[in-house]
C-alpha positions in Angstrom: 2.3 -17.0 -8.6 4.7 -19.8 -9.4 6.0 -22.8 -7.5 9.7 -21.8 -7.8 10.0 -20.8 -4.1 13.5 -20.1 -2.6 15.1 -22.1 0.1 12.6 -22.2 3.0 15.2 -20.7 5.4 15.2 -17.6 3.2 11.4 -17.2 3.3 10.0 -14.8 5.9 6.4 -15.2 7.0 4.7 -12.2 8.7 1.5 -12.2 10.8 -0.1 -9.4 12.8 -3.2 -8.8 15.0 -4.3 -5.5 16.4 -5.1 -6.6 20.0 -3.4 -9.0 22.3 -6.7 -10.9 22.8 -6.8 -11.8 19.1 -5.0 -14.9 17.7 -2.8 -15.3 14.7 -3.8 -19.0 14.3 -6.0 -18.4 11.2 -3.2 -16.5 9.5 -0.7 -19.2 10.4 -2.9 -21.9 9.0 -3.6 -20.1 5.7 0.1 -19.3 5.1 1.2 -22.8 6.1 -1.3 -24.3 3.7 -0.1 -22.1 0.9 3.5 -23.0 1.5 2.7 -26.7 1.4 0.8 -26.3 -1.9 4.0 -24.8 -3.3 6.3 -27.5 -1.9 7.8 -25.7 1.1 7.8 -26.8 4.8 6.3 -24.1 7.0 8.4 -25.0 10.1 11.6 -24.4 8.1 10.7 -20.8 7.3 11.3 -17.8 9.4 8.1 -16.6 11.2 7.6 -13.0 12.5 4.6 -12.2 14.6 3.4 -8.8 15.9 0.5 -9.1 18.4 -1.3 -6.1 19.8 -0.1 -3.6 17.1 -2.3 -1.5 14.8 -1.5 -1.7 11.1 -1.1 2.1 11.2 1.8 1.7 13.6 4.9 1.2 11.4 7.3 0.8 14.3 6.3 -2.8 15.1 9.3 -4.7 16.6 8.9 -7.9 14.5 8.2 -5.9 11.3 11.5 -4.1 12.0 13.3 -7.4 12.5 12.0 -8.8 9.3 12.9 -5.6 7.3 16.4 -5.7 8.9 16.8 -9.3 7.7 15.7 -8.3 4.2 18.1 -5.4 4.2 20.9 -7.8 5.3 20.2 -10.1 2.3 18.9 -12.9 4.5 15.4 -13.0 2.9 14.4 -13.7 -0.7 10.6 -13.8 -0.2 8.1 -12.4 2.3 4.6 -14.0 2.6 1.7 -12.5 4.5 -1.9 -13.6 4.8 -3.3 -10.3 3.4 -1.9 -7.0 2.4 -3.4 -5.2 5.3 -1.4 -7.3 7.7 1.6 -5.3 6.5 0.0 -1.9 6.9 -3.3 0.0 7.2 -1.8 3.3 6.0 -1.5 3.8 2.3 1.7 5.9 2.6 3.3 3.7 5.2 2.4 0.5 3.3 3.9 1.7 0.0 7.1 2.9 1.7 7.6 -0.5 3.4 6.6 -2.4 0.2 9.1 -0.3 -1.9 11.8 -1.0 0.7 11.1 -4.7 0.4 11.0 -4.9 -3.4 14.0 -2.6 -3.8 16.0 -5.3 -2.1 15.0 -7.8 -4.7 12.7 -9.5 -2.2 9.4 -11.0 -3.5 6.3 -10.1 -1.6 3.3 -12.4 -1.7 -0.2 -12.1 -0.2 -2.0 -15.5 0.3 -5.5 -14.1 0.5 -5.3 -12.0 -2.6 -3.2 -14.7 -4.4 -0.9 -12.0 -5.7 2.8 -11.5 -6.1 3.4 -7.7 -5.8 6.8 -7.7 -7.5 6.9 -5.6 -10.7 5.2 -2.4 -11.7 1.7 -4.0 -12.1 1.9 -5.6 -8.7 2.9 -2.4 -7.1 0.1 -0.6 -8.8 -2.4 -3.1 -7.5 -0.9 -2.9 -4.0 -1.2 0.9 -4.1 -4.9 0.6 -4.9 -5.5 -2.0 -2.2 -3.6 0.1 0.4 -5.8 3.1 -0.3 -9.0 1.1 -0.2 -7.9 -0.3 3.2 -7.1 3.1 4.5 -10.6 4.4 3.4 -12.2 1.3 5.1 -10.3 2.0 8.3 -11.3 5.7 8.3 -15.0 4.6 7.8 -14.7 2.2 10.8 -13.2 4.9 13.0 -15.9 7.3 11.9 -18.7 4.8 12.8 -17.0 4.2 16.2 -16.9 7.9 16.9 -20.6 8.2 15.8 -21.5 5.3 18.1 -19.7 6.8 21.1 -21.4 10.2 20.5 -24.8 8.5 20.3 -24.1 6.6 23.5 -23.0 9.8 25.3 -26.2 11.5 24.1 -28.3 8.7 25.4 -26.6 8.8 28.8 -27.2 12.6 29.0 -30.9 12.1 28.2 -31.2 9.4 30.8 -29.7 11.6 33.5 -31.8 14.6 32.5 -35.0 12.5 32.7 -34.0 11.1 36.0 -33.5 14.7 37.4 -37.0 15.5 36.1 -38.3 12.7 38.4 -39.0 10.0 35.9 -38.6 6.4 37.0 -36.0 4.1 35.5 -38.8 2.1 33.9 -40.2 5.2 32.2 -36.8 6.2 31.0 -36.3 2.7 29.6 -39.5 3.0 27.6 -38.5 6.4 26.3 -35.0 5.3 25.2 -36.1 1.9 23.9 -33.8 -0.1 26.2 -34.0 -2.2 29.3 -34.2 -1.0 32.9 -30.8 -2.6 33.7 -29.3 -0.6 30.8 -30.8 2.6 32.2 -29.4 1.9 35.7 -25.9 1.4 34.2 -26.2 4.7 32.4 -27.3 6.5 35.6 -24.6 5.0 37.7 -21.7 5.7 35.4 -19.0 8.2 36.6 -18.6 11.5 34.8 -16.6 11.2 31.7 -17.3 7.5 31.3 -20.0 5.8 29.2 -20.4 2.8 31.6 -19.6 2.0 35.2 -16.8 -0.5 35.7 -15.5 -2.7 33.0 -11.9 -4.0 32.4 -9.3 -1.3 32.7 -7.3 -1.2 29.5 -3.6 -1.2 29.8 -1.1 0.8 27.7 -1.1 -0.6 24.1 2.1 -2.4 23.3 4.6 -0.2 21.5 3.2 3.1 22.9 4.9 2.9 26.3 6.2 6.2 27.8 9.8 5.2 27.1 9.0 4.7 23.4 7.3 8.1 23.1 10.4 9.7 24.8 12.7 7.8 22.3 10.8 9.3 19.3 10.7 12.8 20.9 14.5 12.6 21.5 14.9 12.0 17.8 13.4 15.4 17.1 9.9 14.2 15.9 7.0 16.6 16.6 4.1 15.4 18.7 1.7 15.0 15.8 4.2 12.8 13.9 4.7 10.6 17.0 1.0 10.2 17.4 0.7 9.2 13.8 3.6 6.7 14.0 2.2 5.1 17.2 -1.5 5.3 16.1 -2.6 7.2 19.2 -4.0 10.7 19.9 -1.7 13.7 20.6 -3.3 13.8 24.1 -2.1 10.3 24.7 1.4 11.2 23.6 1.3 14.2 26.1 0.2 11.9 28.9 3.0 9.4 28.2 5.5 12.3 28.3 4.1 13.4 31.6 4.8 9.9 33.0 8.4 10.1 31.8 8.9 13.5 33.3 7.3 12.4 36.6 9.7 9.4 36.8 12.6 11.7 36.0 11.6 14.2 38.6 11.2 11.4 41.2 14.7 10.0 40.4 16.2 13.4 40.7 14.8 14.0 44.2 16.3 10.8 45.6 
C-alpha cells in the first residue's frame, strides 16, 4: 500500500459490529492510526458505522449509504479494519467488492495490510471471503452442537428428578453444581434456562423490512438469507405485519 491517499473528504471509513452491545472503538482506533501513518486526518474522512448487523446481512443501512456515495462518484477510497467487516458471505462479499472496484474506488483492509484493487487483490479477497464463510459455518455448527448438548442435559436432569433422585445426586451424575441443576429443573418447556434478558428484534429485521422485501417479489428463503435469520423468523415477522393490518382494517 502506498502513501498517495486521495483527499480525506473522499475517503470512506466503514466499521461494523454484529450486536448492539459491542463497540466499534477498536476498529476506529486501528483505522485512525493507519490514516495518520499515511498522512490523512481521520476526522476529515467520512465515517460509516453499522452496529447490530451480521456480516451476512448485506442490507445494512450505512453500507448502503457508503455504496451509494461510491456510485455517485463521491468516494475514491474505502478503508475497513478487516475484510470480514464488509461481509461474512463469500458471494455477498465478492458482489459488493466488485461493485466498489468497478467504480474505480480503492478498497483497503488495515488488518490484512492489503489493497484489494487489481486482479491479484480480488483473488486474495475471494480466498479470504471463503475462509471467513467456512469459519462462520463452523462457529454456527459449534453453537448448534452446544445447544443440543444443553437440551440433552436438561432432559436427563428432568428424567432423573421424575425417578426420585435428589438435586444433589443429579448434580453428581451430570458433573455440575446443585444450583445449575435447579435452573435446569425450573426452566419452562422450550427454553434452556429460566429467566434471562429478553432479546429484542435484531436491527434491520423488523416486520416492516420483511414486508418490504416480500413486496419486491423475493421468496421467503431469499429474505431469510438477506436478513441472516431463519425462515420461521421471517414467517413470524409477516404475521406481525398482517395482525397490524387486520387491526387497522377493523377500526
